[in-house]
C-alpha positions in Angstrom: -13.4 132.8 124.4 -9.9 131.7 123.0 -8.6 131.2 126.5 -11.7 128.8 127.3 -11.1 126.9 124.0 -7.3 126.4 125.0 -8.3 125.2 128.4 -10.8 122.8 127.0 -8.1 121.4 124.4 -5.6 121.2 127.2 -8.0 119.2 129.5 -8.8 116.8 126.5 -5.0 116.3 126.0 -4.3 115.5 129.5 -7.3 113.0 129.4 -5.8 111.4 126.2 -2.4 111.3 127.9 -3.6 109.8 131.0 -5.6 107.0 129.2 -2.5 106.2 126.9 -0.4 106.1 130.2 -3.0 103.6 131.9 -3.0 101.5 128.6 0.7 101.3 128.5 1.0 100.6 132.2 -1.4 97.8 131.8 0.3 96.4 128.6 3.9 96.5 129.6 3.4 95.4 133.3 4.2 92.1 134.5 1.6 90.8 137.0 2.5 88.1 139.7 -1.0 87.4 141.3 -4.4 86.6 140.3 -7.4 88.1 142.3 -10.6 86.0 142.2 -13.5 88.2 141.4 -16.1 85.4 141.0 -16.4 81.6 141.6 -18.7 78.9 140.5 -19.1 75.5 141.8 -18.0 72.6 139.8 -19.7 69.3 140.6 -18.9 65.8 139.5 -15.5 67.0 138.8 -13.4 63.9 140.2 -10.9 62.6 137.3 -12.4 65.1 134.7 -10.5 67.1 132.1 -11.5 70.4 130.7 -11.0 72.4 127.4 -12.5 75.7 126.3 -14.6 75.1 123.1 -18.0 75.7 121.5 -18.5 78.9 123.4 -18.2 77.1 126.7 -16.2 74.6 128.7 -16.1 70.7 127.6 -15.7 68.4 130.7 -14.8 64.9 129.6 -13.8 61.9 131.7 -14.3 58.1 131.5 -18.0 58.5 132.7 -19.0 61.1 129.8 -18.9 64.4 128.2 -20.7 67.4 129.3 -20.8 71.1 127.8 -20.9 73.8 130.5 -21.4 77.5 130.5 -18.6 79.6 132.0 -20.8 79.6 135.2 -20.7 75.9 135.4 -24.1 75.1 134.3 -24.9 72.2 132.1 -25.9 72.8 128.5 -26.0 69.0 127.7 -24.7 65.8 129.2 -23.7 62.8 127.2 -22.8 59.5 129.4 -20.1 57.2 127.9 -17.7 54.7 129.1 -14.3 55.2 127.9 -10.8 54.1 129.4 -8.7 56.8 128.0 -10.8 59.7 126.5 -8.8 62.0 124.2 -10.2 65.1 122.5 -9.8 67.0 118.9 -11.8 69.9 117.8 -12.1 72.1 114.8 -14.5 75.1 114.6 -17.8 74.1 116.4 -16.9 70.3 115.9 -15.4 68.0 118.6 -14.4 64.5 118.5 -13.9 62.5 121.6 -12.4 59.1 121.2 -11.3 56.2 123.5 -7.7 55.8 122.8 -6.8 52.1 122.5 -10.6 51.4 122.4 -13.1 51.4 119.5 -15.6 54.3 120.4 -15.7 57.8 118.9 -18.3 60.4 119.8 -18.9 63.5 117.6 -20.3 66.7 119.2 -21.5 70.2 118.0 -22.7 72.9 120.2 -26.2 71.3 120.4 -25.0 67.9 121.6 -24.1 64.3 120.2 -24.0 64.4 116.3 -23.1 60.8 116.1 -21.0 57.8 117.4 -18.5 55.8 115.4 -17.4 52.2 116.1 -14.2 51.2 115.0 -12.8 47.7 114.0 -9.5 48.2 115.6 -8.0 50.0 118.7 -7.8 53.8 118.0 -4.5 55.6 118.0 -5.1 58.9 116.7 -7.9 61.1 115.5 -8.8 64.4 113.7 -11.9 66.1 113.0 -13.2 68.7 110.4 -15.6 71.5 111.1 -18.5 69.4 109.4 -17.8 66.5 111.7 -15.7 64.4 109.3 -13.4 62.2 111.6 -10.1 60.5 110.3 -8.5 58.0 112.6 -5.4 55.9 112.9 -6.4 52.2 113.8 -3.8 50.2 115.4 -2.4 47.0 113.7 1.2 45.7 113.8 1.0 44.3 110.3 -1.5 46.3 108.4 -2.6 49.5 110.2 -5.4 51.6 108.9 -6.1 55.2 108.1 -9.7 55.7 108.2 -12.2 58.6 107.3 -15.7 58.6 108.7 -18.8 60.9 108.5 -20.3 62.0 111.9 -22.8 59.1 111.7 -20.1 56.4 111.3 -20.3 55.8 107.6 -16.8 54.9 106.1 -15.6 57.5 103.7 -12.1 56.3 103.1 -10.3 53.1 104.1 -6.5 53.1 103.6 -4.7 49.9 104.2 -0.8 51.0 105.1 2.1 49.0 103.8 4.7 49.1 106.4 7.3 48.2 104.0 6.6 50.8 101.5 5.2 53.7 103.6 6.0 53.1 107.2 3.7 53.1 110.2 1.3 56.2 110.4 2.2 58.2 113.6 0.0 61.3 113.1 -3.0 62.7 111.0 -4.4 65.9 110.3 -7.9 66.6 108.5 -8.4 70.1 107.1 -11.4 72.3 108.1 -13.5 71.2 105.1 -12.9 67.5 105.6 -11.3 67.3 101.9 -7.4 67.2 102.6 -5.9 64.6 104.8 -2.1 64.7 106.1 -0.5 61.6 107.2 3.0 61.2 108.6 4.5 57.8 108.5 7.6 56.6 110.1 9.7 53.8 108.4 12.4 52.0 110.3 12.7 48.9 108.2 16.0 50.0 106.7 19.1 51.0 108.2 18.0 54.7 108.0 15.1 56.1 109.7 12.8 57.9 107.1 9.6 60.0 107.8 7.1 60.2 104.8 4.6 62.9 104.9 1.7 62.4 102.4 -1.2 65.0 101.5 -4.4 63.3 100.1 -7.1 65.3 98.4 -10.7 64.0 98.3 -12.4 67.1 97.1 -13.2 66.4 93.4 -12.3 64.3 90.3 -9.4 66.8 89.5 -7.1 64.2 91.2 -6.8 61.6 88.8 -4.9 58.9 90.8 -6.9 56.4 92.9 -5.3 57.0 96.0 -5.8 60.7 95.8 -2.1 61.5 96.6 -1.3 65.2 95.8 1.9 65.7 97.6 4.8 63.7 99.1 8.0 64.3 100.8 10.6 62.2 102.6 12.6 63.5 105.6 15.8 61.5 106.3 16.9 60.7 109.8 13.9 62.8 111.1 10.7 62.3 112.9 7.5 64.2 112.0 5.4 63.4 115.2 2.9 66.4 114.5 0.9 67.4 111.6 -1.8 70.1 111.8 -3.8 72.6 109.8 -3.5 76.2 111.0 -6.4 77.4 109.1 -8.6 76.7 105.9 -5.4 76.4 103.7 -2.4 76.4 105.7 -0.8 73.6 107.4 2.2 72.8 109.7 4.6 70.0 110.2 6.6 69.5 113.3 9.6 67.8 113.0 12.0 66.7 115.8 14.4 69.5 114.6 12.3 71.9 112.4 9.0 73.6 111.7 7.7 73.1 108.0 4.9 75.5 106.8 2.8 74.6 103.9 0.1 76.4 101.9 -2.6 74.9 99.8 -5.0 71.8 99.8 -5.1 70.6 96.1 -1.5 71.5 95.5 0.4 72.0 98.7 3.6 73.9 98.6 6.3 74.7 101.3 5.7 78.3 102.4 8.5 78.5 105.0 10.9 76.5 107.1 12.4 77.0 110.6 15.5 74.9 111.8 15.1 74.7 115.7 18.5 74.7 117.5 17.8 72.8 120.8 15.2 70.2 122.0 11.5 70.8 121.2 9.5 70.5 124.4 6.0 71.5 123.2 4.3 73.2 120.4 1.0 75.2 120.5 -0.9 77.0 117.4 -3.8 79.1 116.3 -4.7 80.3 113.0 -2.2 83.1 113.1 0.4 82.1 115.4 2.8 79.0 116.3 4.6 78.9 119.7 7.5 76.6 120.5 9.1 75.9 123.8 12.5 74.8 123.2 15.3 73.7 125.6 18.5 75.3 124.7 21.4 73.5 123.7 23.8 73.0 126.6 21.6 75.0 129.1 19.0 74.3 131.7 17.0 77.3 130.4 14.2 77.4 127.9 13.3 79.8 125.1 9.7 80.5 123.7 9.8 81.1 120.0 6.9 82.7 118.2 6.1 82.6 114.3 3.4 83.5 112.0 1.8 80.9 109.6 4.5 81.3 107.0 7.5 80.7 109.5 8.6 84.3 110.1 9.8 84.8 113.5 7.5 87.2 115.5 9.5 87.0 118.7 11.9 85.0 121.0 12.0 85.2 124.8 13.7 83.3 127.5 11.8 81.2 129.9 13.1 80.2 133.3 11.0 77.2 134.0 9.6 74.1 132.3 6.0 73.9 131.6 4.2 70.8 130.5 1.1 72.8 129.2 1.2 75.3 126.5 -1.6 77.1 124.5 -2.1 79.9 122.1 -5.3 81.9 122.4 -5.6 85.0 120.2 -2.6 87.0 120.7 -1.4 85.3 123.9 0.7 82.2 124.7 -0.2 80.7 128.2 2.1 78.2 129.7 1.3 76.3 132.9 2.3 73.3 135.1 0.5 72.5 138.3 0.3 75.8 140.3 2.9 77.7 138.0 1.7 79.9 135.1 3.3 82.3 132.8 1.6 84.5 130.0 3.4 86.1 127.2 1.8 88.4 124.5 2.5 88.2 120.8 5.2 90.7 121.0 7.0 89.1 123.7 5.8 91.2 126.6 5.6 89.0 129.8 2.2 89.6 131.1 2.0 87.2 134.1 4.3 85.1 136.1 3.1 83.7 139.3 1.5 80.6 141.0 -2.1 79.8 141.8 -3.3 78.3 145.0 -4.4 75.0 143.3 -3.2 73.0 140.3 -4.6 74.6 137.1 -6.8 72.2 135.1 -7.6 74.7 132.5 -7.1 78.6 131.9 -8.2 80.8 129.1 -8.8 84.7 128.8 -12.1 86.4 129.2 -13.5 89.5 127.8 -12.0 92.6 129.5 -8.6 93.8 130.4 -6.4 91.4 132.4 -9.4 89.0 133.0 -9.2 85.1 132.8 -11.0 82.0 133.8 -9.3 79.4 135.8 -10.4 76.0 136.3 -9.0 73.8 139.2 -10.4 71.1 141.6 -12.5 73.4 143.6 -14.3 75.2 140.7 -14.4 77.8 137.9 -12.9 81.0 139.0 -12.9 84.5 137.2 -9.6 86.2 137.9 -8.2 89.5 137.4 -4.3 89.7 137.1 -2.8 91.9 139.9 0.4 93.2 141.3 
């Protein structure tokens, strides 16, 4: 009986070791090919862009916005006429705006929630999870920072003084739609100054009429990107640094990372920020990963330049044309290879080493292979 028990224990131990070995092999291996396991036709695909959102795939073009399943089937279709559509999303809300035009469409998973008509050309937009939309409206003398509800009703109208504030170059709206970040660039004096302001519209606790709760100047610096990482953490991307903040009513700096080299691109999720940096005096690149407090998670060398970068869960996906490279949160190089056609969108699927790749020929479920 004891001998039989020992055999069973040994067999279980061998199975466990084998499973661990397979898991480690799958985790630490670098793959170079993508095997197509399933393909789906993609009709009406000319000149369209794609983004994974709302438990599906959003296709947007000059002619309209369509939400598709991962099999390429339409869930809803909203015709429109836009010269240069741009997309912003938060949770299950998506805003599609006509850059340099005057139209913003607001969507949920069920379809169109409302349409916003602006009085001046649109430069930037941001959206909250409830469908509140903020926008920078272009004007050489008095640009506007606006907030609308999903139906197009004006919630906030802020006329910008170029002399006192500078020109607004980016905006970010919190998930709950109550906090707005605006980055201004002032070049009226001999010194270039960026001014970043936080406005809180949540309740009467803010006693000043412009709802300003925080403001900071950055000398000889441009802050072209502002964003919220989650419900209370935000990020400012300067031309030479990442500045992390915590809080909505009373935001405080939570961390700062000075970047050595030229920032090529930035991507983020609610728990990780990825920065692709061109090394100083070098043709190579470095991918730097941080948590939402600015603590470095990993730093790895990248031997190619990529125009697209995205963070999905614990992965960083870089792609450009047919080239693609995937890194894990701990720096493991998961994939490095080329596809047969230019990649329009790529994102992970449930399961081990499974991804969806969208290109001109359709939607393709793929599996990483050696």
